[in-house]
C-alpha positions as CSV (number, residue, x, y, z in Angstrom):
1,M,-0.2,0.3,-0.4
2,A,3.1,2.5,0.7
3,M,4.2,1.5,-2.8
4,A,1.1,2.6,-4.4
5,A,1.0,6.0,-2.7
6,L,4.4,6.7,-3.5
7,R,3.5,5.8,-7.1
8,R,0.5,7.9,-6.4
9,E,2.7,11.4,-5.3
10,G,5.0,10.5,-8.1
11,R,2.2,11.2,-10.6
12,R,1.1,14.4,-8.9
13,F,4.4,15.8,-9.0
14,A,5.7,14.6,-12.5
15,P,5.0,17.7,-14.1
16,L,7.1,19.6,-11.9
17,L,10.2,16.9,-12.6
18,T,9.7,17.5,-16.0
19,P,13.2,18.4,-17.4
20,R,12.9,22.2,-18.9
21,P,15.3,24.7,-20.8
22,I,16.0,27.0,-18.2
23,A,16.8,30.6,-19.6
24,A,16.4,33.0,-16.3
25,V,15.3,32.0,-12.8
26,R,12.0,33.4,-12.0
27,S,9.6,33.2,-9.6
28,P,6.2,31.6,-10.6
29,S,4.0,34.5,-9.8
30,L,5.6,36.5,-12.8
31,L,5.1,33.5,-15.2
32,P,1.7,33.3,-17.0
33,E,-1.5,31.5,-15.9
34,E,-1.0,29.5,-18.6
35,E,2.3,28.5,-18.0
36,V,2.5,27.8,-13.6
37,P,3.4,24.1,-13.7
38,F,0.4,22.3,-12.0
39,G,1.2,22.0,-8.2
40,A,2.9,25.2,-7.7
41,R,1.8,27.7,-6.0
42,S,1.1,31.0,-7.7
43,I,2.4,33.3,-5.0
44,S,5.0,33.2,-2.5
45,T,4.1,34.4,1.0
46,Q,7.4,36.4,2.0
47,I,6.6,38.3,-1.8
48,V,3.9,39.6,-0.1
49,R,5.1,40.3,3.1
50,N,7.8,42.4,1.3
51,R,5.6,43.9,-0.6
52,M,3.3,45.2,2.0
53,K,6.7,46.2,4.2
54,S,7.4,48.5,1.0
55,V,4.2,49.8,1.1
56,K,4.1,50.8,4.6
57,N,6.9,52.4,4.4
58,I,6.0,54.6,1.3
59,Q,2.9,55.2,3.9
60,K,4.7,56.5,6.3
61,I,6.7,59.1,4.0
62,T,3.9,60.4,2.4
63,K,2.3,61.1,5.9
64,A,5.4,62.7,6.8
65,M,5.8,64.5,3.6
66,K,2.0,66.0,4.1
67,M,2.5,67.0,7.8
68,V,5.7,69.2,6.9
69,A,3.8,70.8,4.0
70,A,1.1,71.6,6.3
71,S,3.3,72.8,9.0
72,K,5.4,75.3,6.2
73,L,2.0,75.9,4.5
74,R,0.8,78.0,7.7
75,A,4.1,80.3,7.8
76,I,4.1,80.9,4.1
77,Q,0.4,81.8,3.7
78,T,0.7,84.5,6.8
79,K,3.5,86.0,4.5
80,A,1.7,86.2,0.9
81,E,-1.4,87.7,2.4
82,N,0.5,90.5,3.8
83,S,2.6,91.2,0.7
84,R,-0.7,91.6,-1.4
85,G,-0.9,95.2,0.3
86,L,2.2,95.7,-1.3
87,W,1.2,95.4,-5.3
88,Q,-2.8,96.4,-5.1
89,P,-2.0,99.7,-5.0
90,F,0.1,99.5,-8.2
91,I,-2.6,97.9,-9.8
92,A,-5.0,101.0,-8.6
93,L,-2.6,103.4,-9.8
94,L,-1.0,102.1,-13.2
95,G,-3.2,99.7,-13.6
96,D,-3.1,95.8,-15.3
97,T,-2.9,95.6,-19.2
98,P,-1.7,92.2,-20.1
99,S,-3.2,92.5,-23.5
100,I,-1.4,95.8,-24.4
101,D,1.0,95.9,-27.4
102,V,4.4,96.2,-27.1
103,K,7.4,94.9,-29.0
104,K,9.6,93.7,-26.4
105,N,7.8,91.0,-24.1
106,V,9.8,89.1,-21.0
107,I,7.7,86.6,-19.9
108,V,9.1,85.5,-16.3
109,T,8.0,81.9,-15.2
110,V,7.5,81.4,-11.8
111,S,7.8,77.3,-10.4
112,S,9.1,75.2,-7.7
113,D,12.7,73.7,-7.6
114,K,10.9,70.5,-6.0
115,G,8.2,68.1,-7.6
116,L,5.8,65.9,-5.8
117,C,3.2,69.0,-6.2
118,G,0.7,68.4,-8.5
119,G,0.4,70.0,-11.7
120,I,1.1,73.8,-10.5
121,N,4.6,73.7,-12.5
122,S,3.1,72.6,-15.8
123,T,0.5,74.8,-15.7
124,S,2.8,77.7,-15.5
125,V,4.5,76.5,-18.3
126,K,1.5,76.1,-20.3
127,V,0.5,79.5,-19.6
128,S,4.3,81.2,-20.7
129,K,4.1,79.0,-24.1
130,G,0.7,80.4,-24.7
131,L,1.7,84.2,-24.1
132,H,5.0,83.6,-26.1
133,K,3.0,82.2,-29.1
134,L,0.3,85.4,-28.4
135,N,3.1,87.9,-28.2
136,S,4.9,86.7,-31.3
137,G,4.9,88.4,-34.7
138,P,6.7,89.4,-37.6
139,D,7.0,93.1,-36.0
140,K,7.9,92.2,-33.0
141,E,10.8,90.5,-31.1
142,P,10.6,86.8,-30.5
143,P,9.6,87.2,-26.2
144,K,12.4,85.8,-23.9
145,Y,11.8,83.7,-20.9
146,V,13.5,84.6,-17.3
147,I,12.9,81.6,-15.6
148,V,12.5,81.3,-11.6
149,G,12.6,77.6,-10.3
150,D,14.1,74.8,-11.7
151,K,11.4,72.4,-12.6
152,A,10.1,75.0,-15.5
153,K,13.5,75.3,-16.9
154,V,13.5,71.6,-17.1
155,Q,10.3,71.6,-19.2
156,L,11.1,74.8,-21.3
157,V,14.7,73.8,-22.3
158,R,13.1,71.0,-24.1
159,D,11.7,72.7,-27.0
160,S,12.5,76.8,-26.2
161,R,15.7,76.5,-25.1
162,K,17.2,79.6,-27.3
163,D,14.2,81.6,-25.8
164,I,15.8,81.7,-22.1
165,H,17.9,84.3,-21.2
166,L,17.9,84.1,-17.6
167,A,17.0,80.8,-14.9
168,I,17.5,81.4,-11.4
169,T,17.2,78.3,-9.1
170,E,17.4,77.6,-5.6
171,L,15.4,80.0,-4.5
172,P,13.2,78.8,-1.5
173,K,16.4,77.1,0.0
174,I,16.9,80.2,1.6
175,P,13.6,81.7,3.9
176,V,12.3,84.3,1.1
177,N,12.1,88.1,1.8
178,Y,11.3,91.3,0.1
179,T,15.6,92.2,0.5
180,Q,16.4,89.2,-1.5
181,V,13.5,89.5,-4.3
182,S,14.3,92.9,-4.8
183,V,17.6,92.4,-5.5
184,L,16.7,89.6,-7.8
185,A,14.0,92.0,-9.7
186,D,16.5,94.8,-10.1
187,D,19.4,92.2,-11.9
188,I,16.6,91.3,-14.0
189,I,16.2,94.9,-14.5
190,K,20.0,95.3,-15.8
191,N,20.4,92.7,-17.6
192,V,17.1,92.2,-19.6
193,E,15.9,95.2,-22.2
194,F,12.1,94.6,-22.0
195,D,8.9,96.3,-22.9
196,A,6.2,94.6,-21.1
197,L,7.5,92.2,-18.3
198,K,4.8,89.9,-17.3
199,I,5.1,87.5,-14.6
200,V,3.1,84.2,-14.7
201,F,2.5,82.5,-11.1
202,N,-0.1,80.2,-9.3
203,K,-2.4,82.3,-6.9
204,F,-3.2,80.9,-3.7
205,H,-7.1,80.4,-3.0
206,S,-7.4,76.9,-0.8
207,V,-4.8,73.9,-0.2
208,V,-6.9,72.5,-3.4
209,S,-7.4,75.4,-5.6
210,F,-5.0,77.8,-7.4
211,L,-5.9,80.2,-9.8
212,P,-2.6,80.7,-13.0
213,T,-2.2,84.6,-12.9
214,V,-0.7,87.1,-15.4
215,S,0.4,90.5,-13.9
216,T,2.0,93.1,-16.3
217,V,4.5,95.3,-15.0
218,L,5.6,98.2,-18.6
219,S,8.8,100.0,-18.5
220,P,9.1,103.4,-18.0
221,E,9.0,104.4,-21.8
222,V,6.2,102.5,-22.4
223,V,4.7,104.2,-19.4
224,E,5.1,107.5,-19.9
225,R,3.5,106.6,-23.9
226,E,0.7,105.6,-22.0
227,V,-0.1,108.8,-20.0
228,E,0.4,110.8,-23.3
229,S,-2.2,108.9,-24.9
230,G,-4.0,109.8,-21.7
231,S,-5.2,105.5,-21.5
232,S,-2.9,105.7,-17.4
233,K,-4.3,107.2,-14.5
234,L,-0.5,108.8,-14.0
235,G,-1.6,111.9,-16.1
236,E,-2.5,113.7,-12.5
237,L,1.1,113.2,-11.6
238,D,2.3,116.4,-12.7
239,S,-0.1,118.1,-10.4
240,Y,1.7,116.8,-7.4
241,E,5.4,118.2,-6.1
242,I,7.9,115.2,-6.0
243,E,10.0,115.5,-3.0
244,G,14.5,115.4,-4.0
245,G,13.8,117.0,-7.3
246,S,13.6,114.2,-9.3
247,T,12.2,114.6,-12.7
248,R,9.1,112.8,-14.3
249,G,11.1,109.9,-16.3
250,E,13.5,109.2,-12.5
251,T,9.9,109.0,-10.6
252,L,8.5,106.9,-13.6
253,Q,11.7,104.3,-13.3
254,N,11.2,104.3,-9.9
255,L,7.7,103.2,-9.6
256,A,8.2,100.7,-12.3
257,E,11.5,99.0,-10.4
258,F,9.1,99.1,-6.7
259,Q,6.3,98.4,-9.1
260,F,8.4,94.4,-10.1
261,S,10.0,93.7,-6.9
262,C,6.2,94.0,-5.3
263,V,4.9,91.6,-8.0
264,L,7.6,89.6,-7.9
265,F,7.5,88.8,-4.2
266,N,3.6,88.0,-4.3
267,A,4.5,85.9,-7.0
268,V,7.0,84.3,-5.6
269,L,5.0,83.8,-2.1
270,E,1.7,82.7,-3.9
271,N,3.3,80.1,-5.8
272,A,5.0,79.1,-2.9
273,C,1.7,78.7,-1.2
274,S,-0.1,76.9,-4.1
275,E,3.2,74.3,-4.0
276,M,2.8,73.3,-0.2
277,G,-1.2,73.0,-0.9
278,A,-0.5,70.7,-4.3
279,R,2.1,68.6,-2.3
280,M,-0.8,68.5,0.4
281,S,-3.1,67.1,-1.5
282,A,-0.5,64.9,-3.4
283,M,0.2,63.2,-0.4
284,D,-2.8,62.8,1.3
285,S,-4.1,61.2,-2.1
286,S,-1.0,59.0,-1.8
287,S,-1.2,57.8,1.7
288,R,-4.6,56.8,0.9
289,N,-3.8,54.7,-2.3
290,A,-0.7,52.9,-0.1
291,G,-3.7,52.4,2.6
292,E,-5.6,50.7,0.1
293,V,-3.1,49.1,-1.8
294,L,-2.2,47.5,1.8
295,D,-5.8,46.4,1.9
296,R,-5.3,43.8,-1.1
297,L,-2.4,43.1,0.0
298,T,-3.3,41.6,3.5
299,L,-6.3,39.9,1.7
300,T,-3.8,38.1,-0.8
301,Y,-1.7,37.3,2.2
302,N,-4.1,35.6,4.3
303,R,-5.6,34.4,1.2
304,T,-2.4,32.9,0.4
305,R,-1.4,31.8,4.1
306,Q,-4.7,30.1,4.4
307,A,-4.2,28.4,0.8
308,S,-0.6,27.0,2.2
309,I,-2.0,25.6,5.3
310,T,-5.0,23.5,4.0
311,T,-2.7,22.3,1.2
312,E,0.2,21.6,4.0
313,L,-2.8,19.6,6.7
314,T,-3.7,17.4,2.7
315,E,-0.6,16.2,2.5
316,I,0.0,15.3,6.4
317,I,-3.3,13.5,6.5
318,S,-2.9,11.5,2.7
319,G,0.5,10.6,4.1
320,A,-1.3,9.3,7.1
321,S,-4.0,7.8,5.5
322,A,-1.3,5.6,3.0
323,L,0.6,4.6,6.6
324,E,-2.4,2.7,8.0
325,G,-3.4,1.4,5.4
């Protein structure tokens, strides 16, 4: 009877012992379903445990990144809200005319240096490319790019390398203040010839909402032309007494420089707020997805473990029955 039982077991495991060429060592779980040999388990519990461990580690990282982004958002949001009072008086005085027709346009694209923050950088790049196409023409100079942030630089270098005039990265590594941004704005004004600066950034609304925004800063020459044409509120500037003996041109120059530094300071802070809000949302979604994957892996592990236990019990009972017989 024992020999008969061994013959039956031999027939059962015969397909596993059939010689076949070995091209590479692969886990049975990686084979197609029709190629898995009879009697071989489709997945190992050790593989599932390793996968569950990696998913748990990823979930811990995403939760930590979400908490870090939340703490940074609270600090930056206060600064961004306070900075809105700097550039709003310029809108009331000079207006904001993004559709003005000038020859030399410079597009200042504000983005982040880090990823994992949703689509805020792609949105800024798309708006910048749209402005570039809109302001290109036979009687105009090709618009130039001034890029603040590494992510926009990586995307624009692919198809607009020749139009990039200046790129500034690693700005958020130091806490941003107005002094730093004003020095940056002064460098841009000195190194770039422009009739209109168009700053593209993401304006913060809430953690899950941001609005792509374009702010326009005109050069003193264009502002003077607008004043002469009567389309600007600066026509009343001559009725005021200017201290220090500055001429009208010097006053317009100072106003343009101060306006650009204020708008750029607000744009950097608003974009930083949008970045942190988008990162919070992205990390929250990643944590939830990791939890769902972990639930499915736990179910798979329990089923595989139960199937293994059932198989071992069946083999023990069969062996005992064969010995008794």
